N, C-alpha and C positions, 0 to 999 in steps of 0.2 A: 504493500500500500504506500510505501515511501513517505514523503512529506505530506502532512495532512493539515488543512485549514478548516476549522469548524466555525462557520458564521452563525452567530446567535447561540453561542456555546453554553449559556447559562452557567451552571456550576461545574461544567466539564464532564458530565456523565458519559457522553459519547467517547471521550478520551479514555475513560476507565474501561468501557466496554470494548473498544478497539484493542487496547493493550492486552486484554485477556485472551484475544482470539487471533490477532494478526501481528505481523512484523511491521512496526511503524518506526520510520527513521526519526521523525519528530512531529509532535502534535502542537499546533498553535490554535488557541481559541480566542475569539473576539466577541464581545457583547457590550451593549450600551448600558447595561445594568451594573452599576459599580459594586453593589453588595454581592451580586452573583459572582463577579470576578474575584472579589476578596475571598469568598468561600472556596472558589476553585483553586486559588493560590495556596490555600492551606489544606486542601484535600489530600488524604493519605492513600487513596485507592488508585491514583493515576501513576502507574509504574513505568511508563515510557517517558523518554525525554520530552519536555513540554514547556510552554510558556503561554501567558495569557495577556491580552490587551483589552483595556476598557475604552471603547470608542465605537464609532459608526463606520462600518466597512466602506461605505461610499466616500467618506471623507478622510479615512485613516491614512496619513502620509507615510507612516512606517511600512505600509504594505505595498506602496507603489513600486512597481518593478520586481516584486517578489513573486515567485510562482511555486505552486505546490502540485504534487502528483494527483492528489485527490482533494477536492473542495466540497465540503458538505454545507448545504443551505437548507436545513430542515426546520419547519415551523418558524420560518423567519421571513422569507420573501412574501409569503401569503398573509403577513401581518403588516406589510409596508405599503402605504398608498402609492409610493413611487416605485412600483414594481419594476418598470424598465430600468430605473437607476440602479437598484440593488442587483438585478440580474446582470447588467453590464459590469458592475463593480466586482462581482464574484467571478464572472467569466474571465476577466483580465488576469486573475490570479491563478488560472488553470494552466499548468505547464503544457508545452507541446507533447502530445501523446497522453495527456492526463484526462481526468474525468470529473465533471461536476455532477453531484447528486443533490437533487432539489425536490422538495415536496410542494404540491400545489392543490388548491381546491378547484374543481372543475364542474361545469354544468353544460347540459345540452342547449341551454337557453343563453341569451346575451348575459355577459358577465357584469360584475359590479365592483368598482374600485373606490368609490366615494366613501369617505369616513362618515358622512352624514346619513348615508342610506344603508350601509352594511358595516357593522362594527361589533366588537366583543368587549365586554367589561373585563378589566383586570381585577378579578375577584375570585378568591379561592374558597369561599364559604358556601353557604346554601344559595343555590341559583335563584331561589324564590325571595331572597332577602338581600338584594344588591343595594348598597348605599346609593343615595342620589348623587353623591359627589365622586363615585367610583371612576377611576381612570378608564379611558376607552382606547382601543387600538383598532386599526382598520382590519376588517374581516374580508380580505380580498378573494373574490371568486372570478375565475376566468372562463369564458366560453372555450370548449375543448379545441375547436379549430383555431381560435384566436391564440390559445396557448401554444399549440404546435407551430403556428406561424412565428411567434416570438422566439421559440427555441431554435427553429431552423434558420432564423435570421442570424444566429450566432455563427453560422457556417461550420457546424460540427461534421464529423464523419458518420456518426451514428447517434440516434436517439432511441432509447429503450424506456418504455413506460409501463407501470403496473398500477392498477387502481381498483377500488371497490366502492359500492354505494354505502352511504351512511347519512345520518342526520346532523344538522348543525348543533354546536354546543348549546347547552341550556343557558349559558351566559351571553350568547350571541344574539344580535338583533339584525336580521337579514331577511330579504324577501324570498329566499330559497327554502324549500321544504326538504329537499334532499341534495346531497352533493357527492361527487365522485372524488374521494380522497386518493390522491395519486402521488407516486414518486417516480422521478425520471433520472436515468443515468445518461449524461450527455458527453460524448467522447470528442476530444479536440484532436485535430489532425497534427501530425508530426511536423509537416512542412508548411502549414498555413493554407493548404489548398481549399478551394471554395466549391468543391463538387457537391452535387445533391446528396444529402445524407440518407443513409438507410434508416428507416423508421420501423420499429417493432413495438406494437402496443398490445398489452394484455389487459383489455378493458371489457366491461360488460357491453354487449352489442347495442343495448338501447341508449347508450350515451350518444349515438348518432341519430336518435329518433327524429329530432327536428329537421336535420339535414335530409333524411330519407323521405320526410313528409313533403318536401318542396317539389 
């Protein structure tokens, strides 16, 4: 797995899990939550070489020009209203021949990126008792075809996706009744070629329902 960058690493749980199963040269985690980074820095279960940064991957100067063999963006891009910005920022850190692994919420219907119309409360208690002043984060949902267009625009060699139907979180406020929770592996070419990527999707067939109805 080589050099790993974990965008939205929280307390570094992925680093601990990867170290238990894979050979990792170095694990770097970045998160905007300062307390999460403090907890990650004192964690005792991360046994591989590691370091942590507190900051926004889109703006983090120390990551400019650095590349990693595997970049994880799990439960991060789909909480960011500037989806294109964070996608571009994480892709620039993928080394030639490397892979970006990203999670997305998808729908067969038009997507929603507006914080005003689709959001989730940052609340860890009872979903029925959310404080009126609870912090909110964008609950980004992409149309499946729109998402594939965005990923293929990166000019990868291969895009592999896996997904399953589920319901939005109880703390989310969104117009969608069900979502396709998906994870993609996006492979970067070794030489920067811009050929049409191979796309392999393991999705429920009815994700294409609205397209087939046209």
